[in-house]
C-alpha positions as CSV (number, residue, x, y, z in Angstrom):
1,X,-28.1,16.6,-8.5
2,X,-26.8,19.5,-6.5
3,X,-23.5,19.0,-4.8
4,X,-20.2,20.5,-5.9
5,X,-20.6,23.9,-7.5
6,X,-18.1,24.6,-10.2
7,X,-16.7,28.0,-10.9
8,X,-14.3,29.1,-13.6
9,X,-11.5,28.8,-11.1
10,X,-10.9,25.6,-9.0
11,X,-10.4,27.8,-5.9
12,X,-14.1,28.9,-6.4
13,X,-15.5,25.3,-6.1
14,X,-17.5,24.5,-3.1
15,X,-19.9,21.9,-1.8
16,X,-23.4,23.2,-1.3
17,X,-24.0,20.4,1.2
18,X,-26.9,18.9,-0.7
19,X,-25.2,15.8,-2.0
20,X,-23.9,13.0,0.2
21,X,-20.2,12.5,-0.7
22,X,-19.4,10.4,2.4
23,X,-17.4,11.6,5.3
24,X,-15.7,15.0,4.9
25,X,-12.3,14.8,3.4
26,X,-12.9,11.4,1.7
27,X,-12.6,12.8,-1.8
28,X,-11.4,16.2,-2.9
29,X,-13.7,18.2,-5.1
30,X,-13.2,17.2,-8.7
31,X,-10.7,19.4,-10.3
32,X,-12.8,19.5,-13.4
33,X,-14.4,22.5,-15.0
34,X,-11.6,24.9,-15.9
35,X,-11.1,23.0,-19.1
36,X,-7.3,23.8,-19.0
37,X,-6.2,20.2,-18.5
38,X,-9.2,18.2,-19.7
39,X,-8.7,15.6,-22.5
40,X,-10.1,16.6,-25.8
41,X,-13.5,15.4,-26.9
42,X,-16.5,14.4,-24.9
43,X,-16.0,13.2,-21.4
44,X,-16.8,9.6,-20.6
45,X,-20.3,9.0,-19.5
46,X,-19.4,6.4,-17.0
47,X,-16.8,8.4,-15.2
48,X,-18.7,10.7,-12.9
49,X,-18.1,11.9,-9.3
50,X,-20.6,9.3,-8.2
51,X,-18.7,6.5,-10.0
52,X,-15.5,7.7,-8.4
53,X,-17.1,7.7,-5.0
54,X,-18.5,4.2,-5.4
55,X,-15.1,2.9,-6.6
56,X,-13.4,4.6,-3.6
57,X,-15.9,3.1,-1.2
58,X,-15.5,-0.4,-2.6
59,X,-11.7,-0.1,-2.6
60,X,-11.8,1.1,1.0
61,X,-13.7,-2.0,1.9
62,X,-10.8,-4.1,0.5
63,X,-12.2,-5.1,-2.9
64,X,-9.7,-5.8,-5.7
65,X,-9.6,-3.4,-8.6
66,X,-11.1,-5.9,-11.0
67,X,-14.1,-6.5,-8.8
68,X,-14.6,-2.8,-8.4
69,X,-14.4,-2.3,-12.1
70,X,-17.1,-4.8,-12.7
71,X,-19.2,-3.3,-10.0
72,X,-19.0,0.2,-11.5
73,X,-19.8,-1.2,-14.9
74,X,-16.5,-1.0,-16.7
75,X,-13.9,-3.4,-18.0
76,X,-10.4,-3.8,-16.4
77,X,-8.9,-2.4,-19.6
78,X,-11.1,0.7,-19.2
79,X,-9.9,1.0,-15.6
80,X,-6.3,0.9,-16.8
81,X,-7.1,3.5,-19.6
82,X,-8.6,5.9,-17.1
83,X,-5.5,5.6,-14.8
84,X,-3.3,6.2,-17.9
85,X,-5.3,9.3,-18.8
86,X,-4.9,10.6,-15.3
87,X,-1.2,10.8,-15.9
88,X,-1.8,12.9,-19.0
89,X,-4.7,14.9,-17.6
90,X,-4.1,15.1,-13.8
91,X,-6.6,18.0,-13.2
92,X,-9.5,16.1,-14.9
93,X,-12.0,13.6,-13.7
94,X,-9.4,11.0,-14.6
95,X,-6.9,12.5,-12.2
96,X,-9.6,12.6,-9.5
97,X,-10.3,8.9,-10.2
98,X,-6.6,7.9,-9.9
99,X,-6.2,9.9,-6.7
100,X,-9.3,8.3,-5.2
101,X,-8.0,4.8,-6.1
102,X,-4.6,5.5,-4.5
103,X,-6.1,7.1,-1.4
104,X,-8.7,4.4,-0.9
105,X,-6.3,1.5,-1.2
106,X,-3.9,3.3,1.2
107,X,-6.8,3.8,3.6
108,X,-7.9,0.2,3.5
109,X,-4.3,-1.0,4.1
110,X,-3.8,1.4,7.0
111,X,-7.1,0.3,8.5
112,X,-6.3,-3.4,8.0
113,X,-2.9,-3.0,9.7
114,X,-4.5,-1.2,12.6
115,X,-7.1,-4.0,13.0
116,X,-4.3,-6.6,13.1
117,X,-2.3,-4.5,15.5
118,X,-5.4,-4.2,17.8
119,X,-6.0,-7.9,17.5
120,X,-2.3,-8.4,18.5
121,X,-3.0,-6.9,21.9
122,X,-5.3,-9.7,22.6
123,X,-3.5,-12.6,20.8
124,X,0.2,-12.1,20.0
125,X,-0.2,-14.5,17.1
126,X,-1.8,-11.7,15.0
127,X,1.2,-9.5,15.6
128,X,3.6,-12.3,14.8
129,X,1.7,-12.9,11.5
130,X,2.1,-9.2,10.6
131,X,5.8,-9.1,11.4
132,X,6.5,-12.3,9.4
133,X,4.9,-10.6,6.3
134,X,6.2,-7.1,6.8
135,X,9.8,-8.1,7.8
136,X,10.3,-11.6,6.4
137,X,14.1,-11.4,6.6
138,X,13.9,-10.8,10.4
139,X,10.6,-12.4,11.4
140,X,9.7,-14.8,8.6
141,X,9.3,-18.5,9.2
142,X,12.0,-19.4,6.7
143,X,14.4,-16.5,7.4
144,X,17.3,-18.9,8.2
145,X,16.4,-21.3,5.4
146,X,16.6,-18.6,2.8
147,X,20.3,-17.9,3.4
148,X,21.0,-21.6,3.5
149,X,19.2,-22.2,0.2
150,X,21.2,-19.3,-1.5
151,X,24.5,-20.9,-0.3
152,X,23.5,-24.3,-1.6
153,X,22.5,-22.8,-5.0
154,X,25.9,-21.1,-5.2
155,X,27.7,-24.3,-4.4
156,X,25.7,-26.3,-7.0
157,X,26.3,-23.6,-9.6
158,X,30.1,-23.9,-9.0
159,X,29.9,-27.7,-9.2
160,X,27.9,-27.5,-12.4
161,X,30.5,-25.2,-14.0
162,X,33.3,-27.6,-13.0
163,X,31.3,-30.5,-14.5
164,X,30.7,-28.6,-17.8
165,X,34.5,-27.9,-18.0
166,X,35.3,-31.6,-17.4
167,X,32.7,-32.7,-20.0
168,X,34.2,-30.3,-22.6
169,X,37.6,-31.7,-21.9
170,X,36.4,-35.3,-22.3
171,X,34.6,-34.5,-25.5
172,X,37.8,-32.8,-26.8
173,X,39.9,-35.9,-25.9
174,X,37.3,-38.2,-27.6
175,X,37.6,-36.2,-30.7
176,X,41.4,-36.7,-30.7
177,X,41.1,-40.4,-30.0
178,X,38.6,-41.0,-32.8
179,X,40.9,-39.3,-35.2
180,X,43.8,-41.6,-34.2
181,X,41.5,-44.7,-34.3
182,X,40.5,-43.9,-37.9
183,X,44.0,-44.0,-39.1
184,X,44.1,-40.2,-39.5
185,X,47.7,-39.3,-38.8
186,X,47.3,-35.5,-39.1
187,X,47.9,-33.6,-35.9
188,X,44.8,-32.5,-34.0
189,X,43.7,-28.9,-34.5
């Protein structure tokens, strides 16, 4: 499958225009080929530029990582392992995969926020919904109740501490009284 042509140096890579990689700029060319930063051993058969592009597309559509993993034919643990290997080998296909995941999720979020913002120009309820979630302390439905609940919890914690102290004092006095009742004349410890 023609597509990205790899040279010895990453600066020499170019796209021959034969493969459909989606809109320009969606994915950078895979920084794979120099061998300098590739993990040892054979490369995974399932991690290809095509797999990365499919994962990116599905994430840009708003799918969860677990759903995308299943769709591209890997387990969630394999997904996590590939992300981990990207940290160790950032200039490999693993690095390209992790970068595509991050960029695709950011693109989906930005597009979703823009869609909500646009809907807010027609119906302000959409914008109120977005503000409640983005800034819950200022716009959330329970913004006043949160502070009140925290105050009540502090008061109840103080009352509980006082009750524990009183209970400990009562138990101490009961111990002294039981010693006196039993005829023990030794002084309390």
